[in-house]
MDAnalysis code that builds the backbone (N, CA, C; Angstrom):
import MDAnalysis as mda
import numpy as np

u = mda.Universe.empty(729, n_residues=243, atom_resindex=np.repeat(np.arange(243), 3), trajectory=True)
u.add_TopologyAttr("name", ["N", "CA", "C"] * 243)
u.add_TopologyAttr("resid", np.arange(1, 244))
u.add_TopologyAttr("resname", ["UNK", "UNK", "UNK", "UNK", "UNK", "UNK", "UNK", "UNK", "UNK", "UNK", "UNK", "UNK", "UNK", "UNK", "UNK", "UNK", "UNK", "UNK", "UNK", "UNK", "UNK", "UNK", "UNK", "UNK", "UNK", "UNK", "UNK", "UNK", "UNK", "UNK", "UNK", "UNK", "UNK", "UNK", "UNK", "UNK", "UNK", "UNK", "UNK", "UNK", "UNK", "UNK", "UNK", "UNK", "UNK", "UNK", "UNK", "UNK", "UNK", "UNK", "UNK", "UNK", "UNK", "UNK", "UNK", "UNK", "UNK", "UNK", "UNK", "UNK", "UNK", "UNK", "UNK", "UNK", "UNK", "UNK", "UNK", "UNK", "UNK", "UNK", "UNK", "UNK", "UNK", "UNK", "UNK", "UNK", "UNK", "UNK", "UNK", "UNK", "UNK", "UNK", "UNK", "UNK", "UNK", "UNK", "UNK", "UNK", "UNK", "UNK", "UNK", "UNK", "UNK", "UNK", "UNK", "UNK", "UNK", "UNK", "UNK", "UNK", "UNK", "UNK", "UNK", "UNK", "UNK", "UNK", "UNK", "UNK", "UNK", "UNK", "UNK", "UNK", "UNK", "UNK", "UNK", "UNK", "UNK", "UNK", "UNK", "UNK", "UNK", "UNK", "UNK", "UNK", "UNK", "UNK", "UNK", "UNK", "UNK", "UNK", "UNK", "UNK", "UNK", "UNK", "UNK", "UNK", "UNK", "UNK", "UNK", "UNK", "UNK", "UNK", "UNK", "UNK", "UNK", "UNK", "UNK", "UNK", "UNK", "UNK", "UNK", "UNK", "UNK", "UNK", "UNK", "UNK", "UNK", "UNK", "UNK", "UNK", "UNK", "UNK", "UNK", "UNK", "UNK", "UNK", "UNK", "UNK", "UNK", "UNK", "UNK", "UNK", "UNK", "UNK", "UNK", "UNK", "UNK", "UNK", "UNK", "UNK", "UNK", "UNK", "UNK", "UNK", "UNK", "UNK", "UNK", "UNK", "UNK", "UNK", "UNK", "UNK", "UNK", "UNK", "UNK", "UNK", "UNK", "UNK", "UNK", "UNK", "UNK", "UNK", "UNK", "UNK", "UNK", "UNK", "UNK", "UNK", "UNK", "UNK", "UNK", "UNK", "UNK", "UNK", "UNK", "UNK", "UNK", "UNK", "UNK", "UNK", "UNK", "UNK", "UNK", "UNK", "UNK", "UNK", "UNK", "UNK", "UNK", "UNK", "UNK", "UNK", "UNK", "UNK", "UNK", "UNK", "UNK", "UNK", "UNK", "UNK", "UNK", "UNK", "UNK"])
u.atoms.positions = np.array([
    [-0.672, -5.360, 15.183],
    [-0.837, -3.901, 15.184],
    [0.488, -3.253, 15.564],
    [0.990, -2.355, 14.730],
    [2.275, -1.693, 14.922],
    [2.069, -0.401, 15.718],
    [2.714, -0.319, 16.886],
    [2.450, 0.755, 17.845],
    [3.666, 1.647, 18.028],
    [3.428, 2.958, 18.053],
    [4.449, 3.947, 18.371],
    [4.118, 4.547, 19.732],
    [5.092, 4.573, 20.645],
    [4.906, 5.144, 21.984],
    [5.513, 6.547, 22.008],
    [4.728, 7.532, 22.478],
    [5.191, 8.927, 22.485],
    [5.011, 9.513, 23.882],
    [6.119, 9.820, 24.534],
    [6.081, 10.419, 25.878],
    [7.444, 11.037, 26.138],
    [7.479, 12.194, 26.781],
    [8.762, 12.847, 27.044],
    [9.484, 12.239, 28.240],
    [8.836, 11.331, 28.959],
    [9.459, 10.686, 30.113],
    [9.804, 9.236, 29.778],
    [11.089, 8.912, 29.859],
    [11.555, 7.572, 29.512],
    [10.899, 6.472, 30.354],
    [10.732, 6.648, 31.684],
    [10.087, 5.587, 32.474],
    [8.662, 5.287, 31.993],
    [7.945, 6.315, 31.568],
    [6.584, 6.106, 31.071],
    [6.597, 5.291, 29.780],
    [7.565, 5.586, 28.921],
    [7.684, 4.808, 27.678],
    [8.044, 3.358, 27.984],
    [8.943, 3.175, 28.922],
    [9.361, 1.814, 29.283],
    [8.199, 1.025, 29.878],
    [7.364, 1.680, 30.678],
    [6.194, 1.030, 31.287],
    [5.227, 0.557, 30.214],
    [4.935, 1.422, 29.248],
    [4.013, 1.043, 28.173],
    [4.592, -0.088, 27.326],
    [5.877, -0.009, 27.017],
    [6.513, -1.066, 26.223],
    [6.423, -2.408, 26.942],
    [6.670, -2.395, 28.262],
    [6.616, -3.637, 29.040],
    [5.203, -4.215, 29.051],
    [4.192, -3.368, 29.224],
    [2.803, -3.846, 29.256],
    [2.392, -4.426, 27.898],
    [2.790, -3.764, 26.833],
    [2.448, -4.283, 25.499],
    [3.150, -5.607, 25.251],
    [4.383, -5.731, 25.752],
    [5.087, -7.008, 25.637],
    [4.371, -8.123, 26.376],
    [3.786, -7.810, 27.541],
    [3.030, -8.808, 28.306],
    [1.746, -9.210, 27.579],
    [1.093, -8.243, 26.949],
    [-0.144, -8.544, 26.208],
    [0.170, -9.402, 24.991],
    [1.264, -9.087, 24.322],
    [1.714, -9.924, 23.200],
    [0.951, -9.671, 21.911],
    [1.010, -10.664, 21.043],
    [0.402, -10.546, 19.709],
    [-1.101, -10.293, 19.791],
    [-1.630, -9.497, 18.842],
    [-0.990, -8.986, 17.622],
    [-0.373, -7.607, 17.786],
    [0.039, -7.239, 19.012],
    [0.542, -5.897, 19.251],
    [2.061, -5.911, 19.359],
    [2.715, -4.946, 18.720],
    [4.168, -4.839, 18.805],
    [4.568, -3.372, 18.748],
    [5.593, -3.020, 19.521],
    [6.110, -1.652, 19.539],
    [7.161, -1.512, 18.450],
    [6.959, -0.542, 17.548],
    [7.895, -0.349, 16.444],
    [8.782, 0.869, 16.639],
    [8.514, 1.672, 17.680],
    [9.345, 2.839, 17.905],
    [8.889, 3.660, 19.090],
    [9.735, 4.616, 19.484],
    [9.426, 5.536, 20.572],
    [9.795, 6.957, 20.159],
    [9.047, 7.928, 20.661],
    [9.325, 9.335, 20.394],
    [9.193, 10.128, 21.675],
    [9.930, 11.263, 21.759],
    [9.942, 12.075, 22.969],
    [8.955, 13.230, 22.921],
    [8.405, 13.524, 21.742],
    [7.444, 14.616, 21.624],
    [6.632, 14.441, 20.343],
    [5.652, 15.312, 20.143],
    [4.773, 15.171, 18.996],
    [5.470, 15.336, 17.662],
    [6.439, 16.244, 17.595],
    [7.157, 16.468, 16.338],
    [7.935, 15.233, 15.927],
    [8.619, 14.631, 16.894],
    [9.363, 13.398, 16.613],
    [8.409, 12.284, 16.185],
    [7.230, 12.233, 16.788],
    [6.242, 11.212, 16.443],
    [5.808, 11.338, 14.981],
    [5.559, 12.561, 14.548],
    [5.153, 12.786, 13.162],
    [6.252, 12.340, 12.208],
    [7.505, 12.663, 12.536],
    [8.626, 12.276, 11.686],
    [8.730, 10.756, 11.568],
    [8.538, 10.048, 12.674],
    [8.612, 8.586, 12.638],
    [7.451, 7.998, 11.839],
    [6.259, 8.548, 11.996],
    [5.096, 8.039, 11.265],
    [5.236, 8.260, 9.760],
    [5.993, 9.256, 9.369],
    [6.225, 9.507, 7.955],
    [7.237, 8.533, 7.366],
    [8.074, 7.946, 8.252],
    [9.130, 7.051, 7.774],
    [8.781, 5.575, 7.899],
    [7.827, 5.238, 8.746],
    [7.505, 3.824, 8.966],
    [5.991, 3.629, 9.035],
    [5.575, 2.393, 8.864],
    [4.153, 2.069, 8.952],
    [3.749, 1.959, 10.420],
    [2.825, 2.799, 10.839],
    [2.343, 2.816, 12.230],
    [0.824, 2.718, 12.217],
    [0.274, 1.759, 12.957],
    [-1.177, 1.589, 13.029],
    [-1.788, 2.379, 14.182],
    [-1.016, 2.523, 15.256],
    [-1.548, 3.144, 16.473],
    [-0.461, 3.932, 17.178],
    [-0.833, 5.116, 17.671],
    [0.093, 5.947, 18.442],
    [-0.447, 6.076, 19.865],
    [0.349, 5.627, 20.843],
    [0.046, 5.843, 22.259],
    [0.796, 7.104, 22.671],
    [0.082, 8.196, 22.970],
    [0.736, 9.490, 23.076],
    [0.318, 10.288, 24.309],
    [1.316, 10.802, 24.988],
    [1.080, 11.729, 26.103],
    [0.542, 13.044, 25.536],
    [-0.088, 13.843, 26.375],
    [-0.619, 15.122, 25.910],
    [0.353, 16.263, 26.195],
    [0.837, 16.373, 27.429],
    [1.758, 17.456, 27.781],
    [3.188, 17.044, 27.453],
    [3.747, 17.646, 26.383],
    [5.125, 17.368, 25.972],
    [5.741, 18.642, 25.411],
    [7.069, 18.789, 25.492],
    [7.733, 19.974, 24.940],
    [7.737, 19.957, 23.411],
    [8.000, 21.118, 22.811],
    [8.100, 21.326, 21.360],
    [6.751, 21.206, 20.664],
    [6.104, 20.054, 20.779],
    [4.759, 19.892, 20.220],
    [3.979, 18.943, 21.106],
    [2.811, 19.387, 21.608],
    [2.038, 18.534, 22.502],
    [1.255, 17.482, 21.710],
    [0.625, 16.571, 22.443],
    [-0.076, 15.468, 21.809],
    [-1.286, 15.883, 20.999],
    [-2.007, 16.908, 21.428],
    [-3.210, 17.351, 20.717],
    [-2.847, 17.862, 19.317],
    [-1.814, 18.707, 19.243],
    [-1.402, 19.232, 17.943],
    [-0.855, 18.117, 17.058],
    [-0.080, 17.211, 17.654],
    [0.477, 16.108, 16.868],
    [-0.635, 15.223, 16.303],
    [-1.661, 14.952, 17.114],
    [-2.773, 14.118, 16.653],
    [-3.507, 14.778, 15.490],
    [-3.665, 16.101, 15.569],
    [-4.337, 16.818, 14.481],
    [-3.553, 16.679, 13.182],
    [-2.234, 16.740, 13.279],
    [-1.413, 16.607, 12.077],
    [-1.403, 15.168, 11.565],
    [-1.365, 14.217, 12.473],
    [-1.380, 12.815, 12.072],
    [-2.683, 12.450, 11.365],
    [-3.775, 13.128, 11.713],
    [-5.067, 12.820, 11.086],
    [-5.069, 13.131, 9.594],
    [-4.093, 13.916, 9.132],
    [-4.015, 14.242, 7.714],
    [-3.220, 13.250, 6.903],
    [-2.659, 12.223, 7.546],
    [-1.899, 11.220, 6.817],
    [-2.839, 10.285, 6.069],
    [-2.296, 9.565, 5.076],
    [-3.088, 8.621, 4.284],
    [-2.484, 7.223, 4.376],
    [-3.103, 6.312, 5.133],
    [-4.205, 6.507, 6.063],
    [-3.646, 6.970, 7.408],
    [-4.453, 7.639, 8.219],
    [-3.954, 8.120, 9.509],
    [-3.893, 6.997, 10.528],
    [-2.888, 7.016, 11.428],
    [-2.877, 6.033, 12.506],
    [-3.930, 6.380, 13.542],
    [-4.415, 5.376, 14.259],
    [-5.298, 5.640, 15.396],
    [-4.450, 6.237, 16.523],
    [-5.073, 7.022, 17.374],
    [-4.349, 7.671, 18.479],
    [-5.061, 7.375, 19.792],
    [-4.305, 6.925, 20.769],
    [-4.789, 6.790, 22.150],
    [-3.951, 7.730, 22.994],
    [-4.613, 8.670, 23.672],
    [-3.889, 9.602, 24.526],
    [-3.650, 8.971, 25.895],
    [-2.456, 9.213, 26.416],
    [-2.074, 8.747, 27.749],
    [-1.752, 9.984, 28.580],
    [-2.480, 10.216, 29.669],
    [-2.297, 11.445, 30.444],
    [-2.460, 11.193, 31.938],
    [-1.814, 12.030, 32.707],
    [-1.959, 11.946, 34.163],
    [-3.066, 12.851, 34.670],
    [-3.717, 13.583, 33.743],
    [-4.700, 14.589, 34.144],
    [-6.071, 14.259, 33.553],
    [-7.029, 13.959, 34.405],
    [-8.351, 13.557, 33.947],
    [-9.061, 14.674, 33.191],
    [-8.718, 15.928, 33.496],
    [-9.400, 17.033, 32.820],
    [-9.055, 17.097, 31.327],
    [-8.052, 16.340, 30.904],
    [-7.692, 16.340, 29.483],
    [-8.559, 15.370, 28.672],
    [-9.433, 14.621, 29.321],
    [-10.200, 13.593, 28.615],
    [-11.050, 14.178, 27.500],
    [-11.806, 15.252, 27.792],
    [-12.659, 15.852, 26.772],
    [-11.827, 16.405, 25.633],
    [-10.703, 17.034, 25.975],
    [-9.813, 17.579, 24.954],
    [-9.276, 16.457, 24.063],
    [-9.022, 15.297, 24.673],
    [-8.507, 14.163, 23.912],
    [-9.504, 13.716, 22.858],
    [-10.772, 13.592, 23.245],
    [-11.775, 13.127, 22.294],
    [-12.070, 14.171, 21.229],
    [-11.928, 15.437, 21.574],
    [-12.056, 16.469, 20.546],
    [-10.932, 16.349, 19.525],
    [-9.830, 15.761, 19.950],
    [-8.697, 15.555, 19.051],
    [-8.797, 14.257, 18.266],
    [-10.019, 13.707, 18.149],
    [-10.266, 12.491, 17.365],
    [-9.533, 11.271, 17.907],
    [-9.336, 11.234, 19.221],
    [-8.663, 10.082, 19.810],
    [-9.576, 8.867, 19.815],
    [-8.972, 7.682, 19.628],
    [-9.733, 6.443, 19.722],
    [-10.075, 6.153, 21.182],
    [-9.228, 6.637, 22.107],
    [-9.457, 6.425, 23.533],
    [-8.444, 7.276, 24.292],
    [-8.591, 7.302, 25.622],
    [-7.565, 7.931, 26.443],
    [-7.376, 7.072, 27.681],
    [-6.144, 7.086, 28.201],
    [-5.799, 6.303, 29.375],
    [-5.219, 7.226, 30.440],
    [-5.627, 6.999, 31.683],
    [-5.093, 7.774, 32.797],
    [-3.923, 7.025, 33.435],
    [-2.837, 7.767, 33.687],
    [-1.703, 7.180, 34.394],
    [-2.045, 7.075, 35.880],
    [-1.561, 6.058, 36.599],
    [-0.744, 4.943, 36.093],
    [-1.581, 3.950, 35.274],
    [-0.980, 3.393, 34.241],
    [-1.692, 2.522, 33.305],
    [-1.801, 1.110, 33.863],
    [-3.015, 0.562, 33.825],
    [-3.224, -0.837, 34.194],
    [-3.257, -1.689, 32.928],
    [-2.752, -2.901, 33.048],
    [-2.667, -3.764, 31.870],
    [-4.043, -4.054, 31.280],
    [-5.036, -4.377, 32.123],
    [-6.353, -4.736, 31.602],
    [-7.003, -3.556, 30.882],
    [-6.810, -2.347, 31.427],
    [-7.375, -1.157, 30.783],
    [-6.678, -0.883, 29.452],
    [-5.365, -1.079, 29.404],
    [-4.611, -0.882, 28.161],
    [-5.055, -1.887, 27.111],
    [-5.232, -3.131, 27.518],
    [-5.628, -4.158, 26.552],
    [-6.996, -3.860, 25.948],
    [-7.946, -3.419, 26.767],
    [-9.272, -3.063, 26.248],
    [-9.169, -1.889, 25.268],
    [-8.314, -0.941, 25.618],
    [-8.146, 0.223, 24.762],
    [-7.522, -0.155, 23.422],
    [-6.562, -1.057, 23.439],
    [-5.936, -1.521, 22.196],
    [-6.953, -2.246, 21.324],
    [-7.798, -3.046, 21.948],
    [-8.836, -3.754, 21.187],
    [-9.812, -2.775, 20.551],
    [-10.175, -1.736, 21.294],
    [-11.093, -0.726, 20.762],
    [-10.445, 0.013, 19.589],
    [-9.150, 0.270, 19.678],
    [-8.448, 0.987, 18.614],
    [-8.301, 0.148, 17.355],
    [-8.505, -1.171, 17.490],
    [-8.423, -2.046, 16.321],
    [-9.568, -1.834, 15.357],
    [-10.642, -1.186, 15.794],
    [-11.764, -0.847, 14.914],
    [-11.384, 0.414, 14.141],
    [-11.475, 0.417, 12.807],
    [-11.038, 1.584, 12.031],
    [-11.747, 2.863, 12.457],
    [-10.986, 3.954, 12.542],
    [-11.574, 5.257, 12.839],
    [-12.273, 5.799, 11.598],
    [-13.058, 6.871, 11.773],
    [-13.734, 7.477, 10.622],
    [-12.732, 7.935, 9.570],
    [-11.623, 8.522, 10.024],
    [-10.617, 9.006, 9.075],
    [-9.988, 7.845, 8.310],
    [-9.729, 6.721, 9.010],
    [-9.160, 5.559, 8.333],
    [-10.143, 4.987, 7.323],
    [-11.428, 4.952, 7.672],
    [-12.427, 4.443, 6.736],
    [-12.532, 5.331, 5.509],
    [-12.449, 6.642, 5.703],
    [-12.485, 7.548, 4.556],
    [-11.308, 7.306, 3.629],
    [-10.142, 7.058, 4.224],
    [-8.956, 6.805, 3.404],
    [-9.104, 5.506, 2.622],
    [-9.687, 4.487, 3.254],
    [-9.882, 3.213, 2.571],
    [-10.902, 3.324, 1.448],
    [-11.869, 4.221, 1.606],
    [-12.928, 4.353, 0.616],
    [-12.529, 5.192, -0.587],
    [-11.399, 5.906, -0.495],
    [-10.969, 6.723, -1.623],
    [-10.538, 5.821, -2.772],
    [-11.000, 6.098, -3.987],
    [-10.587, 5.270, -5.121],
    [-9.090, 5.376, -5.362],
    [-8.473, 4.252, -5.692],
    [-7.055, 4.227, -5.981],
    [-6.815, 4.818, -7.361],
    [-5.961, 5.834, -7.434],
    [-5.638, 6.457, -8.704],
    [-4.496, 5.692, -9.368],
    [-4.810, 4.967, -10.427],
    [-3.801, 4.195, -11.127],
    [-3.315, 4.958, -12.350],
    [-2.027, 4.759, -12.737],
    [-1.516, 5.434, -13.927],
    [-2.326, 5.042, -15.160],
    [-2.553, 5.997, -16.039],
    [-3.326, 5.747, -17.259],
    [-2.453, 5.736, -18.506],
    [-1.187, 6.166, -18.370],
    [-0.296, 6.231, -19.514],
    [1.088, 5.680, -19.166],
    [1.796, 5.241, -20.183],
    [3.195, 4.841, -20.067],
    [4.005, 5.833, -20.888],
    [5.054, 6.380, -20.302],
    [5.873, 7.380, -20.986],
    [7.208, 6.799, -21.412],
    [7.734, 7.270, -22.550],
    [9.031, 6.818, -23.045],
    [9.676, 7.924, -23.859],
    [11.011, 7.880, -23.960],
    [11.725, 8.847, -24.801],
    [11.422, 8.544, -26.265],
    [11.201, 9.605, -27.048],
    [10.835, 9.410, -28.451],
    [11.245, 10.627, -29.266],
    [12.238, 10.408, -30.171],
    [12.699, 11.467, -31.077],
    [13.048, 12.750, -30.338],
    [13.808, 12.589, -29.279],
    [14.270, 13.740, -28.518],
    [13.257, 14.315, -27.547],
    [12.089, 13.726, -27.492],
    [11.066, 14.201, -26.567],
    [10.492, 13.068, -25.750],
    [9.280, 13.248, -25.261],
    [8.583, 12.243, -24.464],
    [7.285, 11.866, -25.163],
    [7.058, 10.556, -25.293],
    [5.807, 10.079, -25.875],
    [5.011, 9.358, -24.791],
    [3.729, 9.656, -24.695],
    [2.849, 9.015, -23.727],
    [1.881, 8.097, -24.467],
    [1.845, 6.829, -24.037],
    [0.956, 5.847, -24.655],
    [-0.121, 5.476, -23.648],
    [-1.371, 5.583, -24.050],
    [-2.472, 5.205, -23.160],
    [-2.411, 3.704, -22.892],
    [-2.500, 3.319, -21.639],
    [-2.418, 1.898, -21.271],
    [-3.513, 1.099, -21.973],
    [-4.676, 1.691, -22.177],
    [-5.779, 0.973, -22.813],
    [-5.493, 0.649, -24.281],
    [-4.481, 1.316, -24.875],
    [-4.125, 1.056, -26.277],
    [-3.033, 0.018, -26.417],
    [-2.442, -0.413, -25.299],
    [-1.335, -1.367, -25.351],
    [-1.861, -2.765, -25.669],
    [-1.192, -3.426, -26.620],
    [-1.556, -4.791, -27.002],
    [-0.713, -5.787, -26.218],
    [0.623, -5.588, -26.223],
    [1.492, -6.482, -25.470],
    [2.791, -5.783, -25.111],
    [3.494, -6.364, -24.160],
    [4.805, -5.902, -23.708],
    [5.748, -7.082, -23.762],
    [6.883, -6.918, -24.472],
    [7.810, -8.037, -24.628],
    [9.211, -7.605, -24.222],
    [9.818, -8.317, -23.273],
    [11.156, -7.992, -22.795],
    [12.205, -8.554, -23.744],
    [13.244, -7.747, -23.995],
    [14.364, -8.177, -24.834],
    [15.626, -7.560, -24.261],
    [16.364, -8.366, -23.489],
    [17.542, -7.896, -22.769],
    [17.158, -6.751, -21.837],
    [17.754, -5.562, -21.991],
    [17.469, -4.497, -21.020],
    [16.320, -3.592, -21.445],
    [15.718, -3.840, -22.601],
    [14.596, -3.038, -23.069],
    [13.312, -3.858, -23.099],
    [12.192, -3.143, -23.162],
    [10.885, -3.767, -23.338],
    [10.244, -3.147, -24.581],
    [9.792, -4.003, -25.477],
    [9.073, -3.510, -26.651],
    [7.595, -3.414, -26.318],
    [7.042, -2.236, -26.500],
    [5.612, -2.009, -26.294],
    [4.939, -1.970, -27.657],
    [3.977, -2.844, -27.867],
    [3.204, -2.860, -29.102],
    [1.805, -2.345, -28.795],
    [1.421, -1.290, -29.481],
    [0.093, -0.703, -29.274],
    [-0.618, -0.584, -30.608],
    [-1.796, -0.028, -30.572],
    [-2.559, 0.161, -31.808],
    [-1.896, 1.180, -32.729],
    [-0.903, 1.948, -32.194],
    [-0.201, 2.949, -32.998],
    [1.162, 2.482, -33.480],
    [1.597, 1.277, -33.098],
    [2.906, 0.794, -33.514],
    [3.730, 0.295, -32.346],
    [5.064, 0.380, -32.496],
    [5.975, -0.133, -31.485],
    [6.892, 0.969, -30.969],
    [7.201, 0.895, -29.664],
    [8.201, 1.784, -29.059],
    [9.013, 0.965, -28.063],
    [10.220, 1.444, -27.772],
    [11.066, 0.788, -26.786],
    [10.949, 1.502, -25.448],
    [10.851, 0.724, -24.377],
    [10.794, 1.265, -23.018],
    [12.057, 0.867, -22.275],
    [12.533, 1.748, -21.417],
    [13.693, 1.426, -20.588],
    [13.281, 0.833, -19.242],
    [11.992, 0.797, -18.977],
    [11.475, 0.211, -17.734],
    [11.432, -1.303, -17.861],
    [11.696, -2.023, -16.784],
    [11.707, -3.478, -16.823],
    [10.295, -4.047, -16.905],
    [10.194, -5.266, -17.410],
    [8.894, -5.927, -17.510],
    [8.313, -6.170, -16.117],
    [9.177, -6.501, -15.168],
    [8.732, -6.745, -13.796],
    [8.103, -5.493, -13.199],
    [8.725, -4.344, -13.445],
    [8.194, -3.079, -12.934],
    [6.862, -2.738, -13.584],
    [6.756, -2.961, -14.883],
    [5.501, -2.696, -15.592],
    [4.390, -3.607, -15.087],
    [4.732, -4.861, -14.813],
    [3.729, -5.797, -14.294],
    [3.254, -5.358, -12.910],
    [4.175, -4.838, -12.092],
    [3.792, -4.371, -10.758],
    [2.849, -3.181, -10.843],
    [3.040, -2.309, -11.824],
    [2.213, -1.111, -11.960],
    [0.872, -1.383, -12.624],
    [0.863, -2.292, -13.602],
    [-0.345, -2.490, -14.417],
    [-0.805, -3.944, -14.454],
    [-0.383, -4.749, -13.485],
    [-0.629, -6.186, -13.521],
    [-2.078, -6.586, -13.683],
    [-3.024, -5.783, -13.141],
    [-4.432, -6.156, -13.233],
    [-4.966, -6.013, -14.653],
    [-4.222, -5.333, -15.526],
    [-4.671, -5.127, -16.907],
    [-4.009, -6.089, -17.890],
    [-3.007, -6.844, -17.413],
    [-2.239, -7.709, -18.308],
    [-2.150, -9.134, -17.766],
    [-1.873, -10.052, -18.675],
    [-1.629, -11.444, -18.320],
    [-0.223, -11.830, -18.765],
    [0.500, -12.511, -17.907],
    [1.818, -13.011, -18.316],
    [1.612, -14.342, -19.033],
    [2.057, -14.403, -20.278],
    [1.913, -15.631, -21.061],
    [3.258, -16.300, -21.297],
    [4.325, -15.622, -20.950],
    [5.681, -16.123, -21.148],
    [6.562, -15.359, -20.182],
    [7.724, -15.893, -19.868],
    [8.604, -15.182, -18.927],
    [8.993, -13.799, -19.439],
    [8.907, -13.578, -20.759],
    [9.274, -12.274, -21.300],
    [8.120, -11.535, -21.974],
    [6.858, -11.978, -21.743],
    [5.739, -11.356, -22.452],
    [4.510, -11.175, -21.569],
    [3.952, -9.965, -21.618],
    [2.654, -9.659, -21.024],
    [1.711, -9.243, -22.144],
    [0.464, -9.715, -22.106],
    [-0.529, -9.291, -23.096],
    [-1.703, -8.643, -22.371],
    [-2.342, -7.693, -23.047],
    [-3.508, -7.026, -22.467],
    [-4.646, -8.032, -22.310],
    [-5.239, -8.097, -21.125],
    [-6.320, -9.053, -20.866],
    [-7.469, -8.869, -21.851],
    [-7.833, -7.626, -22.103],
    [-8.995, -7.388, -22.954],
    [-8.735, -7.762, -24.407],
    [-7.447, -7.942, -24.772],
    [-7.105, -8.296, -26.157],
    [-7.043, -9.797, -26.384],
    [-6.826, -10.562, -25.337],
    [-6.651, -12.012, -25.491],
    [-8.006, -12.677, -25.729],
    [-8.165, -13.245, -26.933],
    [-9.471, -13.825, -27.293],
    [-9.405, -15.306, -27.645],
    [-8.196, -15.878, -27.710],
    [-8.121, -17.297, -28.049],
    [-6.695, -17.785, -28.184],
    [-6.585, -19.088, -28.537],
    [-5.288, -19.739, -28.716],
    [-5.160, -20.256, -30.141],
    [-3.925, -20.317, -30.599],
    [-3.622, -20.933, -31.899],
    [-2.639, -22.065, -31.622],
    [-3.054, -23.310, -31.880],
    [-2.188, -24.455, -31.624],
    [-1.446, -24.827, -32.894],
    [-0.113, -24.930, -32.811],
    [0.718, -25.268, -33.955],
    [0.956, -26.765, -34.015],
    [1.398, -27.221, -35.181],
    [1.618, -28.662, -35.395],
    [2.692, -29.215, -34.469],
    [3.660, -28.385, -34.091],
    [4.740, -28.860, -33.221],
    [4.356, -28.837, -31.742],
    [3.090, -28.491, -31.438],
    [2.618, -28.509, -30.058],
    [2.660, -27.166, -29.358],
    [3.318, -26.187, -29.944],
    [3.370, -24.866, -29.326],
    [2.032, -24.150, -29.473],
    [1.777, -23.201, -28.586],
    [0.551, -22.412, -28.644],
    [0.881, -20.923, -28.742],
    [0.114, -20.232, -29.568],
    [0.243, -18.789, -29.711],
    [-1.032, -18.121, -29.209],
    [-0.889, -16.871, -28.823],
    [-2.044, -16.106, -28.352],
    [-2.706, -15.395, -29.523],
    [-4.033, -15.491, -29.597],
    [-4.782, -14.725, -30.595],
    [-5.266, -13.449, -29.919],
    [-4.881, -12.314, -30.494],
    [-5.175, -11.025, -29.888],
    [-6.116, -10.221, -30.767],
    [-7.112, -9.620, -30.157],
    [-8.093, -8.828, -30.895],
    [-7.438, -7.593, -31.496],
    [-7.828, -7.290, -32.743],
    [-7.374, -6.079, -33.441],
    [-5.851, -5.984, -33.519],
    [-5.182, -7.131, -33.681],
    [-3.725, -7.126, -33.785],
    [-3.269, -8.352, -34.571],
    [-2.213, -8.165, -35.352],
    [-1.618, -9.285, -36.086],
    [-0.580, -10.017, -35.242],
    [-0.233, -9.460, -34.094],
    [0.759, -10.103, -33.228],
    [0.229, -11.427, -32.704],
    [1.097, -12.447, -32.687],
    [0.730, -13.776, -32.179],
    [1.861, -14.289, -31.290],
    [2.000, -13.717, -30.097],
    [3.088, -14.114, -29.205],
    [2.921, -15.544, -28.696],
    [4.045, -16.196, -28.457],
    [4.010, -17.581, -27.982],
    [3.664, -17.646, -26.498],
    [2.891, -18.658, -26.132],
    [2.540, -18.918, -24.737],
    [3.414, -20.061, -24.238],
    [4.120, -19.861, -23.151],
    [4.995, -20.912, -22.635],
    [4.180, -22.039, -22.012],
    [4.756, -23.216, -21.962],
    [4.067, -24.363, -21.367],
    [3.736, -24.108, -19.902],
    [4.611, -23.395, -19.235],
    [4.385, -23.101, -17.818],
    [3.124, -22.278, -17.609],
    [2.859, -21.315, -18.479],
    [1.722, -20.420, -18.308],
    [0.464, -20.876, -19.037],
    [0.591, -21.880, -19.895],
    [-0.546, -22.300, -20.710],
    [-1.764, -22.752, -19.893],
    [-1.610, -23.570, -18.839],
    [-2.798, -23.991, -18.075],
    [-3.592, -22.808, -17.516],
    [-2.886, -21.810, -16.991],
    [-3.592, -20.643, -16.429],
    [-4.288, -19.858, -17.536],
    [-3.656, -19.723, -18.682],
    [-4.267, -18.989, -19.786],
    [-5.523, -19.708, -20.274],
    [-5.454, -21.043, -20.339],
    [-6.645, -21.814, -20.733],
    [-7.784, -21.578, -19.747],
    [-7.483, -21.607, -18.436],
    [-8.519, -21.389, -17.430],
    [-9.098, -19.992, -17.565],
    [-8.236, -19.010, -17.788],
    [-8.709, -17.631, -17.905],
    [-9.637, -17.478, -19.102],
    [-9.310, -18.104, -20.207],
    [-10.157, -18.013, -21.399],
    [-11.506, -18.703, -21.179],
    [-11.493, -19.794, -20.401],
    [-12.747, -20.512, -20.143],
    [-13.616, -19.784, -19.125],
    [-12.965, -19.213, -18.103],
    [-13.719, -18.675, -16.975],
    [-13.630, -17.165, -16.853],
    [-12.678, -16.549, -17.560],
    [-12.485, -15.109, -17.444],
    [-12.003, -14.714, -16.073],
    [-11.149, -15.580, -15.439],
    [-10.709, -15.326, -14.058],
    [-9.666, -14.244, -14.005],
])
């Protein structure tokens, strides 16, 4: 669990860092901030799972910072650290996972960290949101931009610094690398060669040649790209099991 410590007093930050170091894995301190505004800036730049935050701080207090952090996707959990017991109710109104009273005891901190390991309602909502994946690939075409629906793509073949996209409408050249395209749309394609990706839904069989090479049979396409020996076992398994 990646933890950010937020307190305007350096000794308080050092105390929390030392206690977390004693508790050890899976907890680690990834940064420190002097106020709520600085905390928000750090959370925007790095991955933070949990914020240990004082309430009374200059520029921006912990309550306001927690409210803003709750709008992140996904939001970090927040544990308030305060010297004033009357802030406890205010802390929980601020969607805190817990609050700790100074001086901090190690056993109390450890229990609080364990409790914060359970996803908050806001974190669960973020996890439940459907992932919006790109539906089109764009490329320069006759002085303008052409958008090709990913569902119409038959295969992608790398050739030096360009990638040839073959779709039901023909061929276009892309300036994006095959590796980048695989990272964006990998769940929709299968790599059959170091320079070729084919649409999973199009791959319907193999064509074995007399010289031992194998080609891919693609639905609704005359293209028959070669399958490398390295990728052939996986392609055979996928055709048998649809994995």
